[in-house]
N, CA, C and O of each residue as an XYZ file, in Angstrom:
632
protein
N      28.105      6.740    -16.584
C      27.109      5.840    -16.043
C      27.708      4.643    -16.839
O      27.601      4.900    -18.039
N      28.033      3.974    -16.724
C      28.373      2.859    -17.255
C      27.131      1.249    -16.731
O      26.801      0.978    -15.576
N      26.721      0.496    -17.979
C      25.651     -0.342    -17.381
C      26.190     -1.809    -18.020
O      27.032     -2.164    -18.844
N      25.438     -2.289    -17.357
C      25.817     -3.648    -16.730
C      25.087     -4.913    -18.295
O      25.434     -6.086    -18.437
N      24.295     -4.314    -19.010
C      23.676     -5.233    -19.270
C      23.314     -4.380    -20.782
O      23.479     -3.167    -20.914
N      22.893     -5.120    -21.653
C      23.425     -4.641    -22.989
C      21.629     -5.523    -23.810
O      21.271     -6.483    -23.127
N      20.900     -5.295    -24.776
C      20.125     -6.470    -25.410
C      20.784     -7.387    -25.723
O      21.999     -7.392    -25.920
N      19.766     -8.575    -25.825
C      20.831     -9.578    -27.118
C      19.612     -9.216    -28.576
O      18.482     -8.765    -28.760
N      20.915     -9.844    -29.432
C      19.935     -9.433    -31.024
C      18.721    -10.030    -30.385
O      18.431    -10.514    -29.292
N      18.213     -9.823    -31.380
C      16.904    -10.020    -31.753
C      15.684     -9.412    -30.637
O      15.891     -8.457    -29.888
N      14.404    -10.172    -30.705
C      13.355     -9.610    -29.567
C      13.356     -8.365    -28.947
O      12.709     -7.323    -29.061
N      14.721     -8.979    -27.920
C      15.667     -7.610    -27.187
C      15.848     -6.534    -27.781
O      15.383     -5.420    -27.541
N      16.421     -6.819    -28.437
C      17.285     -5.232    -29.251
C      16.138     -4.508    -30.002
O      16.210     -3.306    -30.259
N      14.867     -5.433    -30.414
C      13.635     -4.703    -31.374
C      12.991     -3.826    -30.085
O      12.579     -2.666    -30.114
N      13.036     -4.684    -29.036
C      12.219     -3.609    -27.709
C      12.693     -2.879    -27.750
O      12.303     -1.921    -28.416
N      14.090     -2.860    -26.912
C      14.991     -1.438    -26.702
C      14.674     -0.414    -27.840
O      14.081      0.663    -27.778
N      15.123     -0.928    -28.671
C      15.315      0.540    -30.145
C      13.879      0.874    -29.881
O      13.730      2.096    -29.871
N      12.672      0.151    -29.644
C      11.667      1.024    -30.475
C      11.836      2.287    -30.023
O      12.756      2.690    -29.310
N      10.331      3.301    -30.736
C      10.493      4.571    -29.859
C       9.153      5.267    -29.733
O       8.847      6.382    -29.310
N       8.335      4.098    -30.312
C       6.930      4.919    -30.310
C       5.975      4.782    -28.319
O       6.223      3.823    -27.588
N       5.168      5.724    -27.964
C       5.389      5.779    -27.024
C       4.709      4.124    -26.186
O       4.949      3.716    -25.050
N       4.022      3.627    -27.034
C       3.823      2.760    -26.227
C       3.792      1.118    -27.043
O       3.147      0.934    -28.076
N       4.710     -0.112    -26.271
C       4.779     -1.040    -26.754
C       4.908     -2.406    -26.561
O       6.109     -2.507    -26.312
N       4.506     -3.360    -26.524
C       3.966     -4.845    -26.561
C       5.341     -5.373    -26.494
O       5.840     -4.821    -27.475
N       6.655     -6.382    -25.747
C       6.417     -7.129    -25.806
C       6.251     -8.777    -25.974
O       6.672     -9.232    -24.910
N       6.012     -9.402    -26.459
C       4.932    -10.835    -26.526
C       5.808    -12.136    -26.837
O       6.714    -12.351    -27.641
N       4.912    -13.225    -25.484
C       5.475    -14.611    -26.251
C       5.962    -14.971    -25.367
O       6.180    -14.405    -24.295
N       6.304    -16.448    -25.882
C       5.898    -17.589    -24.754
C       7.915    -17.114    -23.631
O       8.900    -16.511    -24.056
N       7.686    -17.690    -22.385
C       9.146    -17.889    -21.206
C      10.430    -18.074    -22.074
O      10.963    -18.972    -22.726
N      10.709    -16.468    -21.675
C      12.060    -17.252    -22.600
C      12.969    -16.133    -23.021
O      14.193    -16.158    -22.893
N      12.228    -15.096    -23.565
C      13.771    -13.979    -24.424
C      13.951    -13.363    -23.440
O      15.140    -13.377    -23.761
N      13.946    -12.803    -22.503
C      14.429    -11.997    -21.543
C      12.942    -10.889    -21.547
O      13.308     -9.716    -21.620
N      11.928    -10.989    -21.505
C      11.189     -9.830    -21.710
C      11.249     -8.639    -19.772
O      11.236     -7.437    -19.509
N      11.296     -9.607    -19.158
C      10.961     -8.857    -17.666
C      12.881     -7.945    -18.238
O      13.047     -6.899    -18.866
N      13.869     -8.847    -17.713
C      15.451     -8.103    -18.360
C      15.498     -6.666    -19.273
O      16.361     -5.789    -19.275
N      14.292     -6.765    -20.012
C      14.409     -5.314    -20.986
C      13.539     -4.652    -20.221
O      13.981     -3.535    -19.950
N      12.198     -4.925    -19.630
C      11.520     -3.981    -18.737
C      12.488     -3.252    -17.680
O      12.744     -2.058    -17.525
N      12.775     -3.998    -17.245
C      14.104     -3.595    -16.193
C      15.154     -2.433    -16.967
O      14.880     -1.274    -16.655
N      15.729     -2.513    -17.444
C      16.974     -2.436    -17.930
C      16.449     -0.954    -18.766
O      16.931      0.172    -18.640
N      15.478     -1.328    -19.508
C      14.220      0.447    -20.320
C      13.969      1.254    -19.535
O      13.939      2.454    -19.808
N      13.748      0.798    -18.454
C      13.521      1.955    -17.356
C      14.486      2.464    -17.126
O      13.927      3.244    -16.356
N      15.506      2.771    -17.077
C      16.827      3.495    -16.683
C      17.142      4.096    -17.658
O      18.081      4.892    -17.685
N      16.375      3.803    -18.669
C      17.676      5.432    -19.955
C      17.348      6.422    -20.143
O      17.667      7.082    -21.132
N      16.618      6.785    -19.235
C      17.090      8.214    -18.590
C      17.114      8.955    -16.713
O      16.716      9.949    -16.105
N      17.839      7.711    -16.469
C      18.191      7.817    -14.664
C      18.723      9.187    -14.573
O      18.238     10.081    -13.880
N      20.022      9.301    -15.520
C      20.821     10.506    -15.266
C      19.789     11.840    -15.179
O      20.231     12.853    -14.638
N      18.502     11.838    -15.678
C      18.263     13.336    -15.212
C      17.095     13.347    -13.851
O      15.989     12.838    -13.669
N      18.062     14.259    -13.011
C      16.817     14.189    -12.045
C      15.076     14.240    -11.793
O      14.441     13.627    -10.934
N      14.680     14.957    -12.594
C      13.756     14.508    -11.896
C      12.735     13.519    -12.655
O      11.517     13.605    -12.495
N      13.316     12.623    -13.451
C      12.681     11.239    -14.381
C      11.952     10.355    -12.996
O      12.385     10.116    -11.869
N      10.362      9.946    -13.843
C      10.199      9.512    -12.661
C      10.065      7.958    -13.073
O      10.647      8.025    -14.156
N       9.732      6.749    -12.958
C       9.503      5.608    -13.918
C       8.766      4.288    -12.343
O       9.077      3.953    -11.200
N       7.856      4.053    -13.222
C       7.533      2.765    -12.290
C       7.586      1.670    -13.169
O       8.014      1.777    -14.318
N       7.073      0.374    -12.570
C       7.058     -1.304    -13.188
C       6.295     -1.849    -11.871
O       6.500     -1.641    -10.675
N       5.063     -2.844    -12.748
C       4.436     -2.930    -12.058
C       3.867     -4.905    -12.426
O       3.582     -5.412    -13.511
N       3.897     -5.579    -10.957
C       3.350     -6.689    -11.245
C       1.786     -7.187    -10.865
O       1.322     -6.623     -9.874
N       1.182     -7.869    -11.324
C      -0.430     -7.666    -10.576
C       0.027     -7.963     -8.681
O      -0.292     -7.065     -7.902
N       0.702     -9.147     -8.153
C       1.032     -8.959     -6.693
C       1.945     -8.008     -6.525
O       2.635     -7.179     -7.118
N       1.601     -8.583     -5.179
C       3.606     -8.323     -4.307
C       4.590     -9.078     -4.185
O       5.662     -8.601     -3.813
N       4.431    -10.754     -4.538
C       4.886    -11.391     -4.004
C       5.315    -11.802     -5.724
O       6.434    -12.238     -5.992
N       4.413    -11.618     -6.621
C       5.509    -11.610     -8.065
C       5.891    -10.210     -8.320
O       5.686     -9.681     -9.413
N       6.270     -9.793     -7.638
C       7.713     -8.341     -7.916
C       8.505     -8.848     -7.199
O       9.504     -8.132     -7.128
N       8.615    -10.058     -6.399
C      10.252    -10.044     -5.673
C      11.110    -10.949     -6.873
O      12.320    -11.082     -6.695
N      10.359    -11.681     -8.319
C      11.777    -12.018     -8.553
C      12.111    -11.053    -10.281
O      12.613    -11.352    -11.365
N      11.230     -9.329     -9.416
C      12.074     -8.231    -10.615
C      12.624     -7.895     -9.441
O      13.853     -7.896     -9.506
N      12.073     -7.530     -8.112
C      13.022     -6.938     -7.176
C      14.948     -7.316     -6.951
O      15.876     -6.550     -6.691
N      14.919     -8.792     -7.194
C      16.042     -9.587     -7.446
C      16.559     -9.126     -8.409
O      17.751     -8.884     -8.219
N      16.226     -8.908     -9.303
C      17.125     -8.350    -11.080
C      17.991     -7.467    -10.483
O      19.150     -7.381    -10.077
N      16.950     -6.832    -10.592
C      17.412     -4.954    -10.385
C      18.611     -5.112     -9.006
O      19.810     -4.841     -9.074
N      17.789     -5.673     -7.690
C      19.363     -5.820     -6.935
C      20.670     -5.939     -7.456
O      21.579     -5.437     -6.794
N      21.095     -6.853     -9.157
C      21.986     -7.901     -9.509
C      22.483     -6.615     -9.852
O      23.604     -6.444     -9.372
N      21.884     -5.243    -10.780
C      22.107     -4.401    -11.500
C      21.924     -2.952    -11.220
O      22.809     -2.184    -11.596
N      21.367     -2.705    -10.891
C      21.280     -1.143    -10.244
C      22.220     -0.755     -9.594
O      22.723      0.298     -9.986
N      22.756     -1.343     -8.516
C      23.735     -1.038     -7.697
C      24.775     -0.185     -8.671
O      25.397      0.877     -8.671
N      24.525     -1.486     -9.596
C      25.843     -1.201     -9.719
C      26.158      0.439    -10.518
O      27.285      0.907    -10.677
N      25.129      0.968    -10.851
C      24.348      2.515    -11.943
C      24.226      3.212    -10.635
O      23.274      3.990    -10.695
N      24.874      3.242     -9.361
C      25.072      4.036     -8.306
C      23.613      4.053     -7.535
O      23.268      4.872     -6.683
N      22.865      2.981     -8.029
C      21.353      3.102     -7.334
C      21.055      3.262     -5.967
O      21.755      4.240     -5.702
N      20.285      2.845     -4.565
C      20.147      2.704     -3.478
C      18.682      2.378     -3.196
O      18.024      3.409     -3.329
N      18.027      1.477     -2.902
C      16.946      0.902     -3.154
C      16.682      0.806     -1.273
O      17.293      0.202     -0.392
N      15.158      1.964     -1.254
C      14.380      1.633      0.238
C      13.622      1.008      0.353
O      12.816      1.353     -0.511
N      12.992     -0.278      1.197
C      12.639     -0.945      0.852
C      11.272     -0.722      1.281
O      10.377     -1.256      0.626
N      10.922      0.150      2.514
C      10.135      0.780      2.677
C       9.345      1.493      2.007
O       8.135      1.464      2.228
N       9.750      2.065      1.307
C       9.300      2.026      0.360
C       8.863      2.100     -1.234
O       8.349      2.952     -1.960
N       9.281      0.925     -1.363
C       9.300      0.079     -2.640
C       9.730      1.304     -3.802
O       8.998      1.585     -4.751
N      11.074      1.978     -3.528
C      11.050      2.288     -4.522
C      13.247      2.746     -4.586
O      13.803      3.044     -3.529
N      13.992      2.698     -5.812
C      14.854      2.682     -6.051
C      14.929      4.516     -6.378
O      14.025      5.248     -6.780
N      16.605      4.912     -5.966
C      16.792      6.496     -5.980
C      18.021      6.457     -6.756
O      18.748      5.913     -5.924
N      18.515      6.590     -7.435
C      19.779      7.036     -8.354
C      20.480      8.373     -8.234
O      19.795      9.359     -7.961
N      21.577      8.475     -8.386
C      22.462      9.667     -8.079
C      22.235     10.908     -8.295
O      22.624     11.945     -7.755
N      21.284     10.576     -9.497
C      20.251     12.728    -10.201
C      19.947     12.503     -9.563
O      19.798     13.675     -9.219
N      19.394     11.750     -8.412
C      17.785     12.136     -7.787
C      16.278     11.291     -8.852
O      15.051     11.344     -8.767
N      17.121     10.683     -9.644
C      15.403      9.875    -10.823
C      15.581      8.642     -9.923
O      16.573      7.977     -9.628
N      13.720      8.530     -9.439
C      13.236      7.601     -8.877
C      12.335      6.793     -9.526
O      11.302      7.059    -10.141
N      13.194      5.221     -9.160
C      12.624      4.426     -9.810
C      11.557      3.389     -8.758
O      11.924      2.917     -7.682
N       9.840      3.144     -9.538
C       8.746      2.379     -8.770
C       8.177      1.305     -8.693
O       7.196      1.451     -9.422
N       8.151      0.351     -8.298
C       7.936     -0.766     -8.170
C       6.250     -0.469     -7.882
O       5.783      0.557     -7.386
N       5.448     -1.755     -8.372
C       4.340     -1.326     -7.859
C       2.958     -2.737     -8.697
O       2.897     -3.399     -9.733
N       2.005     -2.521     -7.293
C       1.748     -4.027     -7.745
C      -0.495     -3.434     -7.980
O      -0.859     -2.263     -7.863
N      -1.258     -4.350     -8.222
C      -2.665     -3.792     -8.328
C      -3.413     -5.480     -7.697
O      -4.410     -6.027     -8.170
N      -2.930     -5.763     -7.044
C      -3.676     -6.991     -6.619
C      -5.571     -7.242     -6.385
O      -6.254     -8.265     -6.344
N      -5.905     -5.812     -6.275
C      -7.640     -5.828     -6.072
C      -7.332     -5.359     -7.344
O      -6.302     -5.205     -8.000
N      -9.314     -5.056     -7.608
C      -9.658     -4.625     -8.714
C     -10.134     -3.183     -8.637
O     -11.095     -2.803     -9.305
N      -9.509     -2.441     -7.878
C      -9.643     -1.688     -7.648
C      -8.302     -0.775     -7.211
O      -8.233      0.452     -7.281
N      -7.325     -1.629     -6.775
C      -5.622     -0.735     -6.534
C      -5.378      0.223     -7.462
O      -4.299      0.814     -7.429
N      -6.350      0.528     -8.443
C      -5.169      1.098     -9.657
C      -5.925      2.326     -8.803
O      -6.670      1.346     -8.836
N      -6.382      3.211     -8.230
C      -6.416      3.953     -7.843
C      -5.698      4.747     -6.618
O      -6.178      5.707     -6.014
N      -4.529      4.174     -6.406
C      -3.369      4.252     -5.062
C      -2.277      4.752     -6.148
O      -1.096      4.943     -5.855
N      -2.724      4.907     -7.210
C      -1.776      5.592     -7.996
C      -2.429      6.834     -8.889
O      -2.052      7.260     -9.981
N      -3.746      7.351     -7.898
C      -4.694      8.510     -8.349
C      -3.238      9.397     -8.163
O      -2.518      9.065     -7.221
N      -2.757     10.621     -9.130
C      -2.696     11.750     -9.003
C      -0.845     11.916     -9.239
O      -0.105     12.885     -9.070
N      -0.562     10.463     -9.704
C       0.897     10.355     -9.932
C       1.416     10.716    -11.407
O       0.783     10.733    -12.463
N       2.487     10.942    -11.202
C       3.088     11.008    -12.713
C       4.291     10.573    -12.702
O       5.186     10.753    -11.876
N       4.258      9.477    -14.504
C       5.240      8.247    -14.838
C       5.646      8.979    -15.551
O       4.694      9.625    -15.991
N       7.175      9.522    -16.259
C       7.557      9.247    -17.458
C       7.601      7.501    -18.150
O       7.319      7.301    -19.331
N       8.004      6.337    -17.171
C       8.212      4.994    -18.229
C       7.015      4.709    -16.959
O       7.177      5.178    -15.833
N       5.763      3.840    -17.350
C       5.670      2.883    -16.859
C       5.099      1.188    -17.254
O       4.462      0.705    -18.190
N       5.547      0.791    -16.339
C       6.314     -0.703    -17.000
C       5.095     -2.136    -16.418
O       4.876     -2.152    -15.207
N       4.443     -3.144    -17.222
C       3.561     -3.968    -16.770
C       4.090     -5.536    -17.293
O       3.847     -6.137    -18.339
N       4.722     -5.829    -16.383
C       5.097     -7.606    -16.658
C       4.015     -8.524    -16.415
O       3.155     -8.400    -15.543
N       4.119     -9.404    -17.208
C       3.104     -9.946    -17.000
C       1.732     -9.068    -17.942
O       0.684     -9.614    -17.595
N       1.544     -8.345    -18.599
C       0.714     -7.377    -18.771
C      -0.694     -8.387    -18.955
O      -1.693     -7.731    -18.659
N      -0.827     -8.946    -19.115
C      -2.081     -9.734    -19.246
C      -2.622    -10.283    -18.257
O      -3.605    -11.011    -18.391
N      -2.236    -10.102    -17.446
C      -2.862    -10.679    -15.810
C      -3.657     -9.769    -15.189
O      -4.617     -9.816    -14.420
N      -2.842     -8.715    -15.859
C      -4.038     -7.300    -15.643
C      -5.274     -6.828    -15.738
O      -5.437     -6.539    -16.923
N      -6.282     -6.582    -15.097
C      -7.467     -6.045    -15.710
C      -7.426     -4.946    -16.716
O      -6.721     -3.967    -16.471
N      -8.049     -5.003    -17.726
C      -8.215     -4.087    -18.837
C      -8.260     -2.587    -17.835
O      -7.433     -1.677    -17.891
N      -9.507     -2.658    -16.915
C      -9.446     -0.963    -16.828
C      -8.024     -0.781    -15.561
O      -7.568      0.356    -15.436
N      -7.659     -1.459    -15.047
C      -5.436     -0.672    -14.527
C      -5.058     -0.590    -15.315
O      -4.533      0.521    -15.387
N      -4.836     -1.559    -16.826
C      -3.974     -0.840    -17.939
C      -4.158      0.440    -18.634
O      -3.338      1.221    -19.117
N      -5.806      0.467    -18.545
C      -6.528      2.249    -18.285
C      -6.164      3.180    -18.383
O      -5.910      4.077    -19.187
N      -6.128      2.699    -16.692
C      -6.035      4.049    -15.495
C      -4.799      4.236    -15.988
O      -4.717      5.105    -16.856
N      -3.494      3.489    -15.587
C      -2.594      3.778    -15.645
C      -1.564      4.263    -16.579
O      -0.409      4.645    -16.392
N      -2.319      4.142    -17.676
C      -2.139      4.605    -19.063
C      -1.775      6.236    -18.596
O      -0.691      6.804    -18.723
N      -2.934      6.735    -18.068
C      -3.544      8.698    -17.509
C      -2.324      8.365    -16.608
O      -1.998      7.395    -17.292
N      -1.483      8.382    -15.729
C      -0.272      8.417    -15.235
C       0.788      8.485    -15.883
O       1.784      8.862    -15.266
N       0.922      8.126    -17.406
C       2.101      8.034    -17.861
C       2.272      9.638    -18.800
O       1.982      9.806    -19.984
N       2.685     10.405    -18.078
C       2.877     11.594    -18.848
C       4.198     12.318    -18.419
O       4.862     11.918    -17.462
N       4.609     13.612    -19.323
C       6.051     14.181    -18.583
C       5.274     15.663    -18.777
O       4.072     15.683    -19.042
N       5.923     16.694    -18.651
C       6.260     18.367    -18.886
C       7.302     18.603    -19.151
O       7.718     19.703    -19.517
N       8.022     17.443    -18.992
C      10.035     17.832    -19.248
C       9.849     17.714    -20.870
O       8.995     16.868    -21.132
N      10.351     18.260    -21.898
C      10.350     18.011    -23.006
C      11.777     16.349    -23.293
O      11.365     15.199    -23.442
N      12.864     16.604    -23.295
C      14.062     14.988    -22.893
C      13.789     14.480    -22.728
O      14.401     13.478    -23.098
N      12.573     14.233    -21.997
C      11.976     12.950    -21.582
C      10.105     12.304    -22.096
O       8.982     12.493    -21.627
N      10.640     11.545    -23.221
C       9.255     10.659    -23.657
C       8.183     10.490    -22.597
O       8.329     10.672    -21.388
N       7.699     10.325    -22.877
C       6.797      9.799    -22.260
C       6.699      7.940    -22.775
O       6.215      7.805    -23.899
N       7.202      6.280    -21.892
C       6.949      5.499    -22.292
C       5.989      4.245    -21.566
O       6.085      4.191    -20.340
N       5.383      3.575    -22.005
C       4.557      2.551    -21.644
C       4.895      1.515    -21.983
O       4.588      1.614    -23.171
N       5.345      0.451    -21.874
C       5.997     -0.856    -22.134
C       5.157     -2.383    -21.582
O       4.531     -2.381    -20.522
N       5.216     -3.106    -22.092
C       3.907     -4.130    -21.662
C       4.985     -5.153    -21.920
O       5.774     -5.040    -22.858
N       4.997     -6.254    -20.977
C       5.880     -8.065    -21.246
C       5.010     -8.806    -20.847
O       4.714     -8.818    -19.652
N       4.220     -9.823    -22.007
C       3.554    -10.867    -21.501
C       3.487    -11.746    -22.448
O       3.648    -11.606    -23.661
N       3.179    -12.890    -21.674
C       2.961    -14.226    -22.073
C       1.429    -14.050    -22.813
O       0.875    -12.991    -23.105
N       1.053    -15.106    -22.969
C      -0.462    -15.275    -23.953
C      -1.236    -15.520    -22.312
O      -0.868    -15.664    -21.146
N      -2.086    -15.478    -22.831
C      -3.501    -15.701    -21.535
C      -3.338    -14.340    -20.542
O      -2.505    -13.433    -20.557
N      -4.488    -14.600    -19.686
C      -5.203    -13.748    -18.958
C      -5.818    -12.574    -19.132
O      -5.610    -11.917    -20.152
N      -6.888    -12.036    -17.890
C      -7.913    -10.956    -18.459
C      -7.976    -10.100    -19.752
O      -8.864     -9.978    -20.596
N      -6.158     -9.284    -19.576
C      -5.720     -8.621    -21.129
C      -5.069     -9.175    -22.048
O      -4.840     -8.569    -23.095
């Protein structure tokens, strides 16, 4: 599989090389936090059972992420199904897009399992939403670790 993106030396590279289960990429606008989330999420797309999800607080905010994905994911053979808000990779791996605009909308993810859970502008989510989705990040596949990633500017409820 050929990738069309590599992290820049510095904060992007540092973020993408982290092995810990939970990692935050914070700071002011500009260093490419969103791009890191989008591309780091593809690390295991060659595994047919890999499942990931990237969140923004509202659906309109998700559109910027989707535009960025459309520039890269098709080069990886992925197909987007708009009605499902989901990317399908040739292996069978799935990348979901989610949002939680309402205070209790995190419950729509009850019973779901993801190996990679990412929050873009994590500070905008409610603490209970982040905590609940933390419980959705799990794995029974030894070769796929569970990973939670946050990207955030300063401010917001979290």
